[in-house]
C-alpha positions in Angstrom: -23.8 8.5 -70.3 -25.5 10.6 -67.6 -26.8 7.4 -65.9 -23.2 5.9 -65.9 -21.9 9.0 -64.2 -24.7 8.8 -61.6 -24.0 5.2 -60.9 -20.3 5.8 -60.6 -21.0 8.8 -58.2 -23.3 6.4 -56.1 -20.7 3.9 -56.0 -18.0 6.2 -54.9 -20.3 7.5 -52.0 -21.0 3.9 -51.0 -17.3 3.0 -51.1 -16.3 6.1 -49.1 -18.9 5.3 -46.5 -17.8 1.7 -46.2 -14.2 2.7 -45.9 -15.3 5.1 -42.9 -17.2 2.4 -41.3 -14.3 -0.1 -41.5 -11.8 2.6 -40.5 -13.6 3.7 -37.5 -12.6 0.9 -35.1 -8.9 1.7 -35.9 -9.5 5.2 -34.4 -10.6 3.6 -31.0 -8.7 4.7 -28.0 -7.8 2.5 -24.9 -7.1 5.0 -22.1 -6.1 3.5 -18.8 -7.0 5.0 -15.5 -4.4 5.0 -12.7 -4.9 4.7 -8.9 -2.1 5.7 -6.5 -1.7 2.9 -3.8 1.2 4.2 -1.8 4.6 3.7 -0.3 6.3 1.5 2.2 6.9 3.6 5.6 10.4 4.1 4.5 9.8 4.9 0.9 11.7 1.9 -0.4 8.7 0.6 -2.3 5.9 2.3 -4.2 2.8 0.7 -5.8 0.1 1.9 -8.2 -2.7 0.4 -10.2 -3.8 0.9 -13.7 -7.0 -0.4 -15.4 -9.2 -0.1 -18.5 -10.9 -1.8 -21.3 -9.1 -3.2 -24.3 -10.0 -1.9 -27.8 -10.3 -5.0 -29.8 -11.4 -7.8 -27.3 -13.5 -5.6 -25.1 -11.9 -7.2 -22.0 -11.4 -5.3 -18.8 -7.8 -5.4 -17.4 -6.3 -4.3 -14.2 -2.5 -4.2 -13.3 -0.8 -3.5 -9.9 2.8 -2.5 -10.2 5.2 -2.5 -7.1 8.6 -1.0 -7.7 11.8 -0.5 -5.6 12.3 3.4 -5.7 16.1 3.3 -5.3 16.7 0.9 -8.3 13.5 1.6 -10.2 13.0 -2.1 -10.7 9.9 -4.2 -10.4 9.6 -6.3 -7.3 9.7 -10.0 -7.8 6.0 -11.2 -8.8 5.1 -7.6 -10.0 3.2 -6.6 -12.0 0.1 -8.4 -11.0 -2.4 -8.8 -13.9 -6.1 -9.7 -14.1 -8.8 -9.6 -16.9 -12.5 -10.1 -17.0 -15.5 -10.2 -19.4 -19.2 -9.7 -18.9 -21.3 -7.5 -16.7 -19.2 -5.3 -14.3 -16.2 -6.6 -15.9 -13.9 -3.7 -14.9 -14.9 -4.0 -11.2 -14.3 -7.6 -11.4 -10.9 -7.2 -12.8 -10.0 -4.6 -10.2 -11.1 -6.9 -7.4 -9.2 -9.8 -8.7 -5.8 -8.0 -9.1 -6.2 -6.7 -5.6 -6.8 -10.1 -4.2 -3.7 -11.4 -6.0 -1.6 -8.6 -4.8 -2.7 -8.2 -1.2 -0.2 -10.5 0.5 2.7 -9.0 -1.4 1.6 -5.4 -0.7 1.3 -6.4 3.0 4.7 -8.0 3.0 6.3 -4.7 1.8 4.0 -2.7 4.1 2.4 -0.5 1.4 0.4 1.8 3.6 1.7 5.3 3.2 0.0 7.3 0.6 2.5 10.5 0.5 1.4 13.8 -0.7 0.5 14.4 -4.3 2.6 17.5 -5.3 1.5 17.6 -9.1 -1.0 15.9 -11.3 -1.4 16.4 -15.0 -4.4 14.3 -16.3 -5.0 13.7 -19.9 -7.9 16.2 -19.8 -5.6 19.1 -18.9 -4.6 21.2 -21.7 -2.6 24.2 -20.4 0.2 22.2 -18.6 3.5 21.0 -20.1 3.4 17.4 -19.7 7.1 17.1 -20.4 8.2 19.5 -17.4 6.7 19.7 -13.9 8.0 22.2 -11.4 6.9 21.5 -7.8 7.4 23.0 -4.4 8.5 20.4 -1.9 6.3 21.5 1.0 3.0 23.3 1.7 4.1 26.8 2.3 2.9 30.2 1.2 6.4 31.8 1.6 8.1 29.3 -0.7 11.0 28.9 1.7 13.1 26.2 -0.3 14.0 25.8 -3.9 11.5 24.0 -6.2 12.2 20.8 -8.0 12.0 20.5 -11.8 11.2 17.0 -13.2 11.5 16.7 -17.0 11.2 14.2 -19.8 13.1 14.3 -23.1 11.8 12.0 -25.9 14.5 10.3 -27.9 14.1 8.2 -30.9 15.1 4.6 -30.6 15.1 2.2 -33.4 12.9 -0.9 -32.6 12.7 -3.2 -35.4 9.9 -5.3 -33.9 7.6 -2.2 -34.1 7.7 -1.7 -37.7 4.9 -4.1 -38.2 2.8 -2.3 -35.7 3.2 1.4 -36.6 5.0 3.8 -39.1 5.4 6.3 -36.4 8.6 7.0 -34.7 9.3 4.9 -31.5 10.3 6.9 -28.5 12.3 6.3 -25.5 12.8 8.7 -22.6 15.4 10.6 -20.7 14.2 11.6 -17.2 16.0 14.3 -15.3 15.5 16.3 -12.0 17.0 19.5 -10.8 16.7 22.1 -8.2 15.8 25.5 -9.9 19.1 27.0 -10.8 21.0 24.0 -10.0 22.5 21.0 -12.0 20.3 18.5 -13.5 20.6 14.8 -12.5 19.8 12.0 -14.9 17.4 9.6 -13.2 16.7 7.2 -16.2 17.9 7.0 -19.8 16.5 4.5 -22.2 19.0 2.5 -24.3 16.3 0.2 -25.8 12.5 -0.1 -25.5 11.5 -3.1 -23.2 8.8 -5.3 -24.6 6.6 -4.7 -21.7 6.3 -1.1 -22.9 5.1 -2.1 -26.4 5.8 0.6 -29.0 5.6 4.0 -27.4 5.4 7.1 -29.4 5.0 9.7 -26.8 5.5 10.4 -23.0 4.2 12.7 -20.2 4.6 13.3 -16.5 1.3 12.3 -14.9 1.9 12.6 -11.1 4.5 13.6 -8.6 4.0 12.1 -5.2 6.3 12.9 -2.1 6.9 10.9 1.2 8.8 12.4 3.9 11.3 10.0 5.4 11.7 9.8 9.1 15.3 10.3 9.2 15.3 13.3 7.0 15.0 13.8 3.4 12.3 12.5 1.1 11.5 10.0 -1.7 9.6 11.0 -4.7 7.6 8.7 -6.9 6.8 10.0 -10.5 4.2 8.3 -12.6 4.7 8.8 -16.3 2.1 8.2 -19.0 2.8 7.0 -22.4 0.9 6.6 -25.7 1.7 3.3 -27.6 0.5 1.9 -30.9 -1.7 -1.2 -30.5 -3.4 -3.6 -33.0 -6.7 -1.8 -32.5 -5.7 1.8 -32.0 -3.7 4.0 -29.6 -3.3 2.9 -26.0 -2.4 5.1 -23.0 -0.5 3.3 -20.2 1.5 4.2 -17.1 5.0 3.5 -15.6 6.7 4.9 -12.5 10.0 5.7 -11.1 11.5 6.9 -7.9 14.0 9.3 -6.5 15.6 9.7 -3.0 16.4 13.2 -2.1 18.4 13.1 1.1 19.8 16.6 1.1 18.2 20.1 1.0 15.1 19.1 2.8 13.6 19.8 6.2 12.0 18.2 9.3 8.2 18.5 9.4 6.6 19.9 12.5 4.8 17.4 14.6 1.5 19.2 14.1 1.6 18.4 10.4 0.4 15.0 11.3 -3.1 16.2 11.8 -3.2 17.5 8.3 -2.1 14.2 6.5 -5.6 12.7 6.6 -6.8 15.6 4.6 -3.9 15.9 2.2 -3.6 12.2 1.6 -0.4 11.7 3.4 0.7 9.1 6.1 -2.6 8.0 7.5 -3.6 7.4 11.2 -6.5 5.2 11.7 -8.0 6.9 14.8 -7.4 9.0 17.9 -6.2 5.9 20.0 -3.5 5.2 17.4 -2.3 8.8 17.4 -2.2 8.8 21.2 -0.2 5.6 21.3 2.0 6.7 18.4 1.0 3.9 16.1 0.2 4.3 12.5 -1.3 1.9 10.0 2.3 0.9 9.1 2.3 -1.4 12.2 -0.5 -3.4 10.9 0.3 -3.9 7.2 -1.7 -3.3 4.2 -5.5 -3.4 4.4 -7.5 -3.4 1.1 -9.8 -0.3 0.9 -13.1 0.2 -0.7 -13.4 3.1 -3.0 -16.8 4.9 -3.6 -15.6 5.9 -7.1 -15.3 2.5 -8.4 -18.8 2.2 -9.7 -18.5 5.5 -11.5 -15.1 4.8 -12.9 -16.4 1.5 -14.3 -19.0 3.4 -16.2 -16.6 5.9 -17.5 -14.1 3.3 -18.8 -16.8 1.6 -20.8 -17.3 5.0 -22.5 -13.6 5.0 -23.6 -14.3 2.2 -26.0 -15.6 3.4 -29.4 
């Protein structure tokens, strides 16, 4: 009798260990990395890149999105997508998607980076990812009213997702308001597009601002979302734009010298500044980023 109990105990331990081993891949996480590419000179268009490594297949992927900020629609041909396998696969995928998108980015003159007013990466724990309050210019005295961007998650029935997850599928309502003022709805989901998959939560990742030459500003907001995938949870990005043509100010001329430091409109060299020409006159140039190699190593670690 004692031997039988001992055997049953060993069998239970074996089965529980086997279950843990089999279940571990289901807990894997595919966390995409995002890179801000920038705006067209008038802010009509905005582009960003996301990249990572898929859970199940282990393939590297890279996507470049180009949106029209006034309508929050993808430009024809966008998004650009690339995948790669083997050694250096993430760098290979990113290089391929940049080559594929180069002509289109040049056609829409994507060469102004804007200024990042807020950023809320997945590692930050003390921020409210559903509401971001930003000041619209660099000022100690806080001379103008701040803007508040917010996301409300709403349940949207999506029958196609029943086979993927038992969690509630969420859509989003995006609003903006000046502190103390009325809120304006920028976007409201009525259904979940197939390109978004089966999202279960959302957050605000970045708020980027570009000052328009004729007055006012355009804001690009990058949103993160978690969706259920076949091999675990996946984190992806989408973006939207908002044109604020009132309540803004004209930037002083000397701010141009600060843009290189703060990541705003770029001037290539002193000659261009003297002649009043920026990079916007020469179209998009693909840049080399020193962090690519380190990012590739980090993305490999996201796969469990």
